[in-house]
MARDREN-130300 format. One record per residue: residue number from 1; x, y, z of N, C-alpha, C, O in turn. Coordinates in nm, 3 decimals, m for minus. Layout:
<nodes>
{NUM, {X, Y, Z}, {X, Y, Z}, {X, Y, Z}, {X, Y, Z}}
...
</nodes>
This chain:
<nodes>
{1, {m24.083, m19.564, m8.068}, {m24.001, m19.476, m7.996}, {m24.072, m19.343, m7.963}, {m24.128, m19.281, m8.053}}
{2, {m24.070, m19.301, m7.844}, {m24.144, m19.175, m7.811}, {m24.077, m19.054, m7.867}, {m23.958, m19.057, m7.899}}
{3, {m24.151, m18.947, m7.879}, {m24.096, m18.825, m7.940}, {m23.985, m18.771, m7.855}, {m23.887, m18.717, m7.907}}
{4, {m23.998, m18.784, m7.724}, {m23.887, m18.731, m7.635}, {m23.762, m18.812, m7.652}, {m23.653, m18.757, m7.642}}
{5, {m23.773, m18.941, m7.677}, {m23.647, m19.025, m7.693}, {m23.577, m18.978, m7.818}, {m23.454, m18.970, m7.820}}
{6, {m23.651, m18.946, m7.924}, {m23.590, m18.907, m8.055}, {m23.514, m18.777, m8.037}, {m23.409, m18.759, m8.098}}
{7, {m23.563, m18.688, m7.958}, {m23.506, m18.561, m7.938}, {m23.371, m18.574, m7.866}, {m23.280, m18.496, m7.895}}
{8, {m23.355, m18.671, m7.773}, {m23.238, m18.682, m7.691}, {m23.120, m18.745, m7.774}, {m23.004, m18.728, m7.736}}
{9, {m23.148, m18.811, m7.878}, {m23.038, m18.869, m7.953}, {m22.950, m18.767, m8.016}, {m22.997, m18.660, m8.054}}
{10, {m22.826, m18.797, m8.029}, {m22.739, m18.705, m8.103}, {m22.641, m18.786, m8.196}, {m22.638, m18.909, m8.190}}
{11, {m22.567, m18.721, m8.276}, {m22.471, m18.790, m8.359}, {m22.351, m18.834, m8.281}, {m22.324, m18.786, m8.170}}
{12, {m22.277, m18.929, m8.340}, {m22.160, m18.984, m8.274}, {m22.044, m18.882, m8.285}, {m22.042, m18.798, m8.376}}
{13, {m21.954, m18.889, m8.197}, {m21.839, m18.798, m8.198}, {m21.742, m18.834, m8.307}, {m21.731, m18.951, m8.346}}
{14, {m21.671, m18.736, m8.357}, {m21.571, m18.772, m8.464}, {m21.462, m18.864, m8.400}, {m21.433, m18.857, m8.281}}
{15, {m21.405, m18.947, m8.486}, {m21.307, m19.043, m8.436}, {m21.184, m18.970, m8.377}, {m21.122, m19.021, m8.283}}
{16, {m21.149, m18.858, m8.427}, {m21.040, m18.779, m8.380}, {m21.062, m18.746, m8.232}, {m20.972, m18.762, m8.150}}
{17, {m21.183, m18.699, m8.200}, {m21.212, m18.659, m8.063}, {m21.210, m18.780, m7.976}, {m21.153, m18.773, m7.868}}
{18, {m21.270, m18.896, m8.015}, {m21.262, m19.017, m7.941}, {m21.114, m19.057, m7.913}, {m21.081, m19.101, m7.804}}
{19, {m21.034, m19.040, m8.007}, {m20.893, m19.076, m7.994}, {m20.822, m18.984, m7.894}, {m20.737, m19.027, m7.816}}
{20, {m20.860, m18.860, m7.899}, {m20.808, m18.765, m7.796}, {m20.850, m18.802, m7.654}, {m20.771, m18.792, m7.560}}
{21, {m20.972, m18.843, m7.638}, {m21.024, m18.884, m7.508}, {m20.945, m19.007, m7.452}, {m20.914, m19.012, m7.334}}
{22, {m20.915, m19.105, m7.537}, {m20.839, m19.222, m7.502}, {m20.697, m19.175, m7.474}, {m20.642, m19.222, m7.375}}
{23, {m20.632, m19.087, m7.549}, {m20.496, m19.048, m7.524}, {m20.488, m18.975, m7.391}, {m20.396, m19.000, m7.314}}
{24, {m20.580, m18.887, m7.363}, {m20.580, m18.813, m7.236}, {m20.597, m18.909, m7.115}, {m20.538, m18.888, m7.009}}
{25, {m20.680, m19.016, m7.134}, {m20.704, m19.116, m7.031}, {m20.572, m19.190, m7.005}, {m20.536, m19.212, m6.889}}
{26, {m20.502, m19.229, m7.111}, {m20.378, m19.304, m7.101}, {m20.273, m19.226, m7.028}, {m20.190, m19.283, m6.957}}
{27, {m20.276, m19.091, m7.047}, {m20.174, m19.006, m6.989}, {m20.205, m18.980, m6.837}, {m20.131, m18.910, m6.768}}
{28, {m20.314, m19.037, m6.789}, {m20.346, m19.025, m6.647}, {m20.459, m18.932, m6.604}, {m20.490, m18.920, m6.486}}
{29, {m20.521, m18.866, m6.704}, {m20.629, m18.777, m6.675}, {m20.757, m18.861, m6.650}, {m20.781, m18.963, m6.714}}
{30, {m20.835, m18.813, m6.556}, {m20.957, m18.889, m6.519}, {m21.070, m18.847, m6.607}, {m21.057, m18.757, m6.691}}
{31, {m21.185, m18.916, m6.586}, {m21.302, m18.886, m6.664}, {m21.351, m18.746, m6.648}, {m21.388, m18.683, m6.747}}
{32, {m21.352, m18.694, m6.528}, {m21.403, m18.563, m6.496}, {m21.316, m18.461, m6.567}, {m21.374, m18.371, m6.629}}
{33, {m21.182, m18.466, m6.565}, {m21.095, m18.366, m6.630}, {m21.108, m18.382, m6.783}, {m21.107, m18.282, m6.854}}
{34, {m21.121, m18.500, m6.834}, {m21.143, m18.522, m6.976}, {m21.271, m18.458, m7.021}, {m21.274, m18.389, m7.123}}
{35, {m21.372, m18.478, m6.950}, {m21.504, m18.430, m6.973}, {m21.504, m18.277, m6.978}, {m21.561, m18.218, m7.069}}
{36, {m21.441, m18.215, m6.878}, {m21.439, m18.066, m6.879}, {m21.350, m18.003, m6.987}, {m21.384, m17.901, m7.046}}
{37, {m21.241, m18.065, m7.010}, {m21.146, m18.013, m7.105}, {m21.202, m18.024, m7.249}, {m21.185, m17.932, m7.329}}
{38, {m21.263, m18.130, m7.279}, {m21.317, m18.153, m7.415}, {m21.464, m18.119, m7.440}, {m21.517, m18.133, m7.550}}
{39, {m21.526, m18.075, m7.329}, {m21.669, m18.037, m7.334}, {m21.759, m18.151, m7.385}, {m21.842, m18.133, m7.474}}
{40, {m21.741, m18.267, m7.326}, {m21.808, m18.393, m7.356}, {m21.865, m18.446, m7.221}, {m21.792, m18.447, m7.122}}
{41, {m21.986, m18.489, m7.216}, {m22.040, m18.551, m7.095}, {m21.955, m18.666, m7.034}, {m21.895, m18.748, m7.105}}
{42, {m21.952, m18.668, m6.901}, {m21.867, m18.775, m6.838}, {m21.922, m18.913, m6.882}, {m21.843, m19.006, m6.897}}
{43, {m22.049, m18.927, m6.901}, {m22.103, m19.058, m6.942}, {m22.048, m19.096, m7.080}, {m22.017, m19.213, m7.102}}
{44, {m22.035, m19.004, m7.170}, {m21.978, m19.029, m7.302}, {m21.834, m19.063, m7.289}, {m21.793, m19.160, m7.353}}
{45, {m21.753, m18.996, m7.212}, {m21.618, m19.027, m7.192}, {m21.601, m19.172, m7.135}, {m21.515, m19.250, m7.175}}
{46, {m21.688, m19.196, m7.042}, {m21.683, m19.336, m6.977}, {m21.715, m19.443, m7.085}, {m21.650, m19.548, m7.087}}
{47, {m21.810, m19.419, m7.169}, {m21.849, m19.523, m7.268}, {m21.742, m19.535, m7.372}, {m21.720, m19.645, m7.422}}
{48, {m21.674, m19.428, m7.409}, {m21.565, m19.437, m7.506}, {m21.451, m19.512, m7.445}, {m21.391, m19.597, m7.510}}
{49, {m21.418, m19.483, m7.320}, {m21.308, m19.558, m7.258}, {m21.340, m19.707, m7.243}, {m21.256, m19.792, m7.270}}
{50, {m21.469, m19.739, m7.198}, {m21.504, m19.877, m7.193}, {m21.493, m19.946, m7.329}, {m21.441, m20.057, m7.339}}
{51, {m21.541, m19.884, m7.427}, {m21.531, m19.942, m7.568}, {m21.386, m19.965, m7.606}, {m21.354, m20.067, m7.667}}
{52, {m21.300, m19.875, m7.573}, {m21.158, m19.889, m7.610}, {m21.097, m20.003, m7.529}, {m21.020, m20.082, m7.583}}
{53, {m21.132, m20.010, m7.399}, {m21.079, m20.123, m7.323}, {m21.126, m20.251, m7.363}, {m21.051, m20.349, m7.354}}
{54, {m21.253, m20.262, m7.408}, {m21.320, m20.392, m7.449}, {m21.276, m20.433, m7.591}, {m21.242, m20.549, m7.616}}
{55, {m21.277, m20.335, m7.683}, {m21.254, m20.377, m7.824}, {m21.116, m20.331, m7.876}, {m21.075, m20.373, m7.984}}
{56, {m21.046, m20.245, m7.801}, {m20.916, m20.197, m7.847}, {m20.923, m20.098, m7.960}, {m20.827, m20.083, m8.034}}
{57, {m21.034, m20.031, m7.974}, {m21.048, m19.934, m8.085}, {m21.151, m19.828, m8.044}, {m21.234, m19.847, m7.955}}
{58, {m21.140, m19.719, m8.112}, {m21.247, m19.613, m8.094}, {m21.330, m19.600, m8.221}, {m21.421, m19.517, m8.227}}
{59, {m21.301, m19.677, m8.320}, {m21.377, m19.674, m8.445}, {m21.517, m19.720, m8.425}, {m21.545, m19.796, m8.332}}
{60, {m21.608, m19.676, m8.510}, {m21.751, m19.713, m8.505}, {m21.760, m19.858, m8.544}, {m21.712, m19.896, m8.651}}
{61, {m21.821, m19.943, m8.457}, {m21.835, m20.088, m8.482}, {m21.968, m20.111, m8.558}, {m22.062, m20.032, m8.548}}
{62, {m21.970, m20.223, m8.635}, {m22.095, m20.256, m8.706}, {m22.208, m20.276, m8.606}, {m22.187, m20.325, m8.495}}
{63, {m22.323, m20.240, m8.647}, {m22.448, m20.257, m8.565}, {m22.535, m20.372, m8.627}, {m22.529, m20.405, m8.746}}
{64, {m22.611, m20.427, m8.539}, {m22.710, m20.535, m8.592}, {m22.807, m20.466, m8.684}, {m22.851, m20.353, m8.661}}
{65, {m22.839, m20.538, m8.788}, {m22.939, m20.488, m8.884}, {m23.066, m20.572, m8.882}, {m23.061, m20.695, m8.882}}
{66, {m23.181, m20.502, m8.880}, {m23.310, m20.574, m8.886}, {m23.333, m20.659, m8.757}, {m23.300, m20.616, m8.646}}
{67, {m23.389, m20.773, m8.774}, {m23.418, m20.859, m8.662}, {m23.561, m20.839, m8.624}, {m23.630, m20.750, m8.673}}
{68, {m23.606, m20.929, m8.529}, {m23.744, m20.929, m8.483}, {m23.758, m20.817, m8.378}, {m23.662, m20.773, m8.315}}
{69, {m23.885, m20.772, m8.365}, {m23.917, m20.673, m8.261}, {m23.909, m20.745, m8.128}, {m23.938, m20.864, m8.119}}
{70, {m23.869, m20.672, m8.024}, {m23.852, m20.733, m7.894}, {m23.982, m20.770, m7.819}, {m23.979, m20.828, m7.711}}
{71, {m24.095, m20.735, m7.879}, {m24.224, m20.765, m7.813}, {m24.298, m20.856, m7.887}, {m24.409, m20.893, m7.847}}
</nodes>
């Protein structure tokens, strides 16, 4: 992984904030208003809403461990 890619990574949002994003979305607020009100990038709001629609939760899901390198 390049040095620049490591710098761009950030920690995940607290579950409370993710739940607030979903609650605001369900009440009819769009991604742009959610993003501005909660000071979260639109892409993050979109991915949280997609995860909620797909899996029905905002909790952190298990990730794959180990495995072979892709090359």
